[in-house]
Residue, then its C-alpha position, 0 to 999 in steps of 0.5 A: m167536855t169530858r165524861p167519866l170512864l168506868a173499868v168493867d170486868a170483862s169476865d162478866p159479859v153481861a155487866v159489859l153489855e149493860a154498861l155498854r147500853l148505858a154508854l152508847s145512850a150517854a146515860g152512863p159513863a164511858i167504859l173500858p172493859i178489862g181482860p185478864d192482863g188487867v188495866g195495864g197502868e193508871l186509868p184516867a178518871t174521864v175521857p172526852e165527851p164523845i167517847a163511849l168506849v176504850i179498847q185496850t190492846s197492844g201495838s205491834s211493839g208490844t206496848a199498851k194502846r187505848v183506842e177511843l171509840s165514839s157512840n157514832a162509830l160503834l153504831a155506824s159499824a153496826a149499821a153497815s155490818g147489818a146491811a151487809l149481812g142482810g138485815p138485823g138478827q140475833w147474835l151468839l157471843a163466842v169472843p171475849v169482850h175486851y176485844i173489839a170483835g166481842i164488843n161488836v157482837l154486843v153493840r150489834s145486839i143493841a143496835a137490833q134490839t135483840e138479846p144475844v146468847i152468850l158463851p161463858p168466858g174461857h176455853f172454847d168448846a165447839r159443843e158448848f157452842l152448838a148447844a148455845a146456838e140451839t137456844m137462839d130464837a127460831d124466827a130471827r137471823h142467826y149471826t156470830s163472830v169467831v176467830p180462825a181457831q174456833l172456826a177450825r174446831l167448829l168445822d172439825a165437829a161439822d166434819g164428823d157429822a159430814s162423814d156420817g152422811g150429813a153432808a150428803d143427806g142434808d140435816a138430821a131428821d131432828g135438826s140436831g148435830a154440829l153440821a146442822g147447827l152451823r148451817r142455821f146461822d145466816r152468816i158466821l164472821v171470821g176474823g181477828q187475824s189472817v184467815p187461811s183459804e183452806l178453812i173458807d173452802r171447808a166451810e163452803a164445801l159443808g154448806i156453812r155461810v162464812t165472811r172473812t172480816y178485816g178491821s181493828s180496834e181503830t176502825a170499830g172492828g170489821c169494816v171490810y167483808n170478803g175484801v169489799p168495804v161495808g157501808t160508807t168505808e173507803v179503802r186505799i193503798r198508799h206507799g204499799e200501806i192500807e189506809i181506811r176512812g169513814p164514820v167507823l174510825a176511832d177518835g184516837y188513842l187515849d192520852d197518846p197524841a203522838r201516836t194518834e197523829r201518826s196513825f190518823v192523818m189528814s189527806d185529800g180533805a179526809r181523815w185516813y187511819r194508817t193500818g200498818d198492813a200491806g195490801r192491794v186493791d184489785n177491782g175493788v176487792l182488798t187483799v191483805t199481804g202482811r204486816l209492814d212491821r212484821v208482826i203476825i197474829s197466831g191463835g189470836v196473839k201477836v208475834s214479832l217476827d223480828e223479835l223471833e230473829r233476834v232470838l234465833r241469831r244468838m243460837p249456834g248455826l243460826g246467824d242468818a236465820v230468817a223468820v217468815p209467816a205461813e198460813s195455818a188452818r188452825w192458828g191463822e198464821v204460824p212463824v217458820v224459820v229458814a236457815t242454811s243449817p239443820v237444827d233440831l226443832s224440838a230444842l229450837r222450840g224450847a229455847v224460843v218459848t223460854a225467850l219469848a212465848r209459846e205462840a212464837a215457837p216456829d212451826r217448822v224449819v226450812v233448810l236452804d243452800s243460801i238465803p236469797l237476798l235483795s240488791t241492798g243485802k237484806p233477805d228477800l222476804v217475798t221470795l222466802r214467803e213463796i219458797v215456804a208456802r211451796r214447802n208447806 
């Protein structure tokens, strides 16, 4: 059986909220929120009956994928999140609703029967965020979800208050100010990409309650909080890759059975999602160590380090250059070039922006006498990342 699929303009979050409410209750069609890049190809008229939501995103290769999520998966995610956070509450929407993080704010609001406070789509402004937070219900728990770059801007505003004595003296007498506003949130979820530990440390030092989340559209969003799976989600490492199982998993990819078969596998009597991320589990706590396919997310945009290397190696003196990721307090991760010859960074960045995109422009260049190699003759990426981290 099938049900209709409705494309909804994500620039109108209220319209998405109402359409999502109907989709979750099976009283309306399944929805596909459309972001600024458009539909990205022909849109089918129907989807399989269990599906309530289709999230369109790009794969690590840059090819579009459409993730099918059932009502059960979305509501299981909301229930697990609510339990982990200490109960239902009111949410402030600060991320676009064509991303799973934005959709989850709406799903959790629907599940909690609370009305979300919605920031207008577009450029994120810390002061607008804080003004919106002032309108939240006083007697409800307060939650929001942001990406690292947004959290960095909010902490910049809070740091200004702290330097004026807010951190030492507590909230302002009238309860206003950036620091007081952020402290009123029972929890701020931050995810969507690698979250630098420096950012978390800054928040904790200011008395702001932040939780790092890990997940993807294929897991109905964040399903691991501060390294620990929430609800009945389970995580394992298989051949160095993070795999996830539980009721939050997507049904698959719309009209793409080959990709679905590669990414969702049956093992030990259960269905697992192969994330493509490398990691480890120590005493039940997951640490994500990078992408197996050498893709980072910088400022919310995917950047292929392999593509960057192909551009670099066409340039004079950079035939052996290697691109590696490095933590960034503002952007999550940034690409760094390791080379054996000095290079003009400004010219290099300009060439990369022209060939790829602004987000792929290297943050800096680290020059070594030689590139460390594995026994196979390939660059030793682990050693290179350690060198770059030490030279930050």
